[in-house]
N, C-alpha and C positions, 0 to 999 in steps of 0.2 A: 708789068710793073708789082704787083701785088707778090709774085713769085720772088722777085729779086730783094722786095721788102721784107718778106718771110726768112728768107736765106740770111739778110742783113742783121734781123733782129735775132736769130739764134747765135749767128756769128759774135754779136757783140755780148750776149750772155755769157758765153764761153769764155770770152777774151778777157773776163774779169775774175775766171777761176784759177786758183793755185792748185790743180789738179792736173793728172795726167792728161784727161780728156780737154782742159783747157790749154796745155803746152801744144799738144797736137792739133787742136782746133787754130792756135795761132800761127802754128807752122803751115797749114792748108792754107789761111788768109793772108799769108806774108805778112803777118803782124807781130813775129816774135820780139821778145822782149830781152835785154842784156842778161836781166836776171834768171831766164828761163835755163840756161844751162846749169846754173847751181841749183836752181829747184829741180832740175831732171835728176840730179846727183843724190839730193835728199829723199826724192821720193823713192827712188832705187833702192837707198840704204835702207829705207823703213822695210821693204819688201823682203829684202834680205833678213833683216833684224827678226821678221817673224817666222823665219824657217826653223826648223828641229834641227837635230844633229843629223839625222837620216836625209834631210833635203827636203822634207815637206812642211806645208803649212796646215798644223793641226791633223796631220794624215789625211786630209782631203785632197782628192784629185782635181776638183773644180777651183778651190782656191790657190792651190799648188800651181796648176797650169795659167790660171788667170794672172798669178802675181809675174810668171815667167813672161807671159806676153806683154804686160805692161812695162815690164823691164826693157822688153825688145823696142818698143815703142818708145822707150824714153832714151834709147840708143845704147844701151848696153850690149857688149859683144855677148853672144851664146856660149862661147868658150871660155868667158871669163868664171873665175872661182864660184862665185855667188850665185850666179845665174845657172852656170852649169850644173851645179848640184840640185837646182830645181828642176830643170830639164831632164836631169839623169833619173831622178825619182819619178817624174811624171812618166818618162819612157818606160820604165820598168811596170807602172800600172798598165800604161796602155798596152804593152806587150802580152803582158799576162790577164787581161781582161778582167780586172778586178776594180772595184771602187768601193771605198767605205761611205760614199755620199749616199745618203738615205731620201726616199721620197717622203714629203714632196720636196722637190728641188727648185730652187731660183737660180738662174743663171746671172751674171753679171749686168746683162741688158734688160733684166727683169721677167724674162719669159719664165713661167711657172709650169713645171711637170709634174703631176700628182700621182702618176702610176709609177711602180717600182723599176719597170723594165723602162719604161720611157725614160726615166731619170737616171739610169744607168747608162742607156744609150747616148744622152745628151752629155753627161759626164765625160765618156770615153771620146765622144768627137771633139769635145773641146781640149781634152789631151792630147787628141791627135792634131789639133791646129797647133798647139804650141810647140809640139816635136818636129813637126813639119816645118814651120817657120824656123826652127833651130838647125835645120838642115840635117835630120837624123831619118831622112825617109829611106834610106838604103836599109836599114835594119830590118833583119827578116820578118820580126813581129808586126813593125809599121807596113811592109809591103803586104803582108797577109789580110791586115785589117784593111788596107786600101782596095784591095782586091775583093773583099767582101761588101765594100760601100758601092765601089764601081759597077760590080756585076751583079749584085743581090737584086732581089725585088725592091720597087719602092717602099720606103718606111710607111708605117702605119698612118702617121698624121702629117700634116703641112708643116708644124713645128719641128717634127724629126727629120723631114725632107730638109728643111733650112740647116738643121745641125749638120747632115751629111753634106749638103753643097757648101757650108763654110769651110769644112774640112778638105773636100776634095778641091776648093778653090785655090789651096797653096801647093799643089802638086805639079810638077811639068807634066808633058806629054808621056805615054798615052791615056793618063786617067783622066785628062781635061776633058776628054773627049765625052765624056759621061755627064758634064755639066748640063749639056741643053736639055736632057730628059729632067732633070731636076728643076731647071729654071722654067721649063715649058709648064710643069706641074704647077709651080706658084703663079704663074702668069695667068694659067686657065683658072685658077679659084679666086683670082684678084675681082673685085666687085667695082661697081660704076664709079664710087668715089676714090678709087685708088686703094683700099684697104682690104682686109680679109675678115670674113665672119666667123672663121673658125680657126684662126691663127691669130700670134701675136704679132701687130704692125711691126714692131722695131725688131723684132727678131728676123721676120722675115727680109726686112731692109739691111740688115746687118750682114746677111748670108749673101744677098744679091748683091751688095756695095764690094763685098770681099771678092765675088766670082768676077767681076769686072768685064765680062764679055759682053758684045753688044745686045743679046737679047735681055741680059740681066740688067743692063743700063736702062733698056726701053722700059721693063717692068716697074724699077727703081723710080723712073722718070714720073710714071703714070701714078706714082703713090702721092705726089704733091698735094693734091686736094685733101686727102685724108691726115697729113702732117700738118697743113694750114690750120684744119678744122680742131686738132689737139693744140695747138701754138697758143701758150699764154701769153699775157702782155709783157712779162719780163723777158720774153724769148726761151722760155722753157718750155718743155712739154709736162711738166708736172706741177702741182700745187706746193707752195712754200710751205714749211722751209726746205732748203734745198742741201741739207746735211746727209742725204740719203744717197750714197754713190752711183745708185741707178740712174737718178736723176741726169747726172752730167753723161753717163754713158748713153743714155737715149737722147739727149741733146746733141753728142756728137756724132750718134748714128743719123739721126734727122738732118744734121747739116751736110752731112756728105751725101745723102740721097738729094737734097734740095740742090746741092751744087752741081749734082748730075742732071738735075731737070733745067737748071739755068743754062748750063753748058750744051745741053742736048736741044 
């Protein structure tokens, strides 16, 4: 009962949010509003408007890739003009192996990377996620990076392993066979309360939810006690005010993980 109540509380929090996570949460809960379609158009238009002539947002791989990801969540076609420009610029950065994002780097889910090499790796993985979702996996530079992630050694930290897992989660076979090793590392590091002592809880869960395979769902479900310990009375995982977009992102990640725990 506590688990279902926690899930309901987070769902209720997001149900009132006029944000992308709010729209996605209402879709997951079967509580879509008539106005959500128009809201999705407005939010997508806002992201298109932020882009420069070259297709980037402030020349940032993270901001550009995340805007593309958000627009796809909102139903935009990856081949549509505004989104295609964002994806094309992101693809150029991923294939060239460059990023202007500097350390310390905070991802949209709130995960912080203080080292410059770790920040660059995290940014490139997020860019890879966006171009893979936009079905650009056949590009030579993308295929090369996928091979590096899939066949290379485990990243130096759990948070970086989660970055790699989130990217590889979006590819078809044969690379998905490498998910088990990354999920296994995250699972072995999980502590008794379902969290991680050396990694960001919501960053871990975002990657596990994206992976979606049975072992990942087991680890995500086991995180429920840690999530409930972070849960606030208003259904969020952060102290108000909730004008920081990270709060909604973390709530959506938590909702998805709790949904897995309820279902499994």
